[in-house]
C-alpha positions as CSV (number, residue, x, y, z in Angstrom):
1,X,74.4,114.0,113.2
2,X,75.0,111.1,110.8
3,X,75.4,111.5,107.0
4,X,71.9,110.3,106.4
5,X,70.2,112.9,108.5
6,X,69.1,116.1,106.9
7,X,68.8,119.5,108.6
8,X,65.7,120.5,106.6
9,X,64.2,123.9,107.5
10,X,61.6,126.3,106.3
11,X,63.2,128.7,103.8
12,X,61.3,131.8,105.2
13,X,61.3,131.3,109.0
14,X,64.1,128.7,109.5
15,X,61.8,126.5,111.5
16,X,62.8,122.8,111.3
17,X,60.9,120.9,108.6
18,X,60.2,117.3,107.7
19,X,62.6,116.2,105.0
20,X,60.3,113.5,103.6
21,X,58.8,114.1,100.2
22,X,55.8,116.5,100.2
23,X,52.2,115.3,100.3
24,X,50.2,115.5,97.0
25,X,48.9,118.9,98.1
26,X,52.4,120.1,98.9
27,X,54.3,120.9,102.1
28,X,53.5,123.9,104.2
29,X,55.4,125.3,107.2
30,X,53.4,125.0,110.4
31,X,54.8,128.3,111.6
32,X,54.5,130.7,108.6
33,X,52.7,128.7,105.9
34,X,55.6,129.0,103.5
35,X,55.7,126.1,101.0
36,X,59.5,126.2,100.4
37,X,62.1,124.1,102.3
38,X,65.8,124.5,102.5
39,X,67.7,121.2,102.4
40,X,71.5,121.5,102.7
41,X,73.6,119.3,100.4
42,X,76.8,117.7,101.7
43,X,79.3,116.2,99.3
44,X,82.2,114.2,100.8
45,X,85.1,113.4,98.5
46,X,88.7,112.3,98.9
47,X,91.4,113.3,96.5
48,X,94.9,111.8,96.5
49,X,97.6,112.8,94.1
50,X,100.3,110.6,92.7
51,X,103.5,111.7,91.0
52,X,106.3,110.1,89.0
53,X,109.3,111.7,87.3
54,X,111.3,110.1,84.5
55,X,114.4,111.3,82.9
56,X,117.2,110.4,80.5
57,X,120.8,111.6,80.0
58,X,121.8,111.3,76.4
59,X,124.9,111.8,74.4
60,X,124.5,113.5,71.0
61,X,124.7,111.0,68.1
62,X,124.2,108.0,70.4
63,X,120.8,106.2,70.4
64,X,120.7,104.7,73.9
65,X,120.7,107.1,76.9
66,X,123.7,106.9,79.2
67,X,121.5,107.2,82.3
68,X,117.8,106.6,82.8
69,X,115.9,107.2,86.0
70,X,112.4,106.9,87.4
71,X,111.3,108.3,90.8
72,X,107.9,108.4,92.4
73,X,104.6,106.6,92.9
74,X,104.1,103.3,91.1
75,X,101.2,100.8,91.3
76,X,102.7,97.5,92.3
77,X,101.1,94.6,90.3
78,X,101.6,91.9,93.0
79,X,100.1,93.9,95.9
80,X,97.7,96.1,93.9
81,X,98.8,99.1,96.0
82,X,100.8,102.3,95.4
83,X,104.5,102.1,96.3
84,X,107.4,104.4,96.0
85,X,109.7,103.5,93.2
86,X,113.3,104.6,92.7
87,X,115.1,103.1,89.6
88,X,118.4,104.1,87.9
89,X,119.9,102.5,84.9
90,X,123.5,103.7,84.4
91,X,125.0,102.3,81.2
92,X,128.2,104.3,81.6
93,X,129.0,102.6,84.9
94,X,127.3,99.3,84.2
95,X,124.9,99.7,87.1
96,X,121.2,98.8,87.7
97,X,119.6,100.0,90.9
98,X,115.9,99.7,91.9
99,X,114.1,100.1,95.2
100,X,110.4,99.7,95.9
101,X,109.2,100.9,99.3
102,X,105.7,100.6,100.9
103,X,104.9,104.2,101.9
104,X,102.5,103.0,104.6
105,X,104.9,100.8,106.5
106,X,108.3,102.1,105.2
107,X,109.2,98.5,104.5
108,X,111.5,97.8,101.5
109,X,109.4,95.4,99.3
110,X,112.1,95.0,96.6
111,X,115.7,96.0,96.2
112,X,118.1,95.3,93.4
113,X,121.7,96.7,93.0
114,X,123.7,94.8,90.4
115,X,125.8,95.3,87.3
116,X,123.5,96.1,84.4
117,X,125.3,93.5,82.3
118,X,124.0,90.8,84.7
119,X,120.4,92.2,85.0
120,X,118.3,89.6,83.2
121,X,114.6,88.6,82.9
122,X,113.0,92.0,83.7
123,X,111.2,94.4,81.4
124,X,112.8,94.7,78.1
125,X,115.5,92.2,79.2
126,X,113.0,89.4,79.0
127,X,113.5,86.7,76.4
128,X,111.1,86.9,73.4
129,X,109.1,83.7,72.8
């Protein structure tokens, strides 16, 4: 059965019925004469969940966090698809690590592991014009 077919039946005797709209005088079952039909309703939906966790490790009395991290699903601007993102900014050890992986193929789309002091031209590190 395709999604467009309906399994319409008489509500009283369960005899197959014509799913088309009733005539002006109304539909009647050929078997029992009942005027009510049962038309099942099918709804097909797809649900997908995304998750992302962010965190910071702070030292009391210091404004900037020592460590920041992001792990989870992220919509990639260039591809317009959801990717797996793993980012860690470690100010204590002067390290910036970021990996973006395509979850469908497992291919690493972007990888960066460098001293934080050399990380330029990204996010808040961009020059203001």
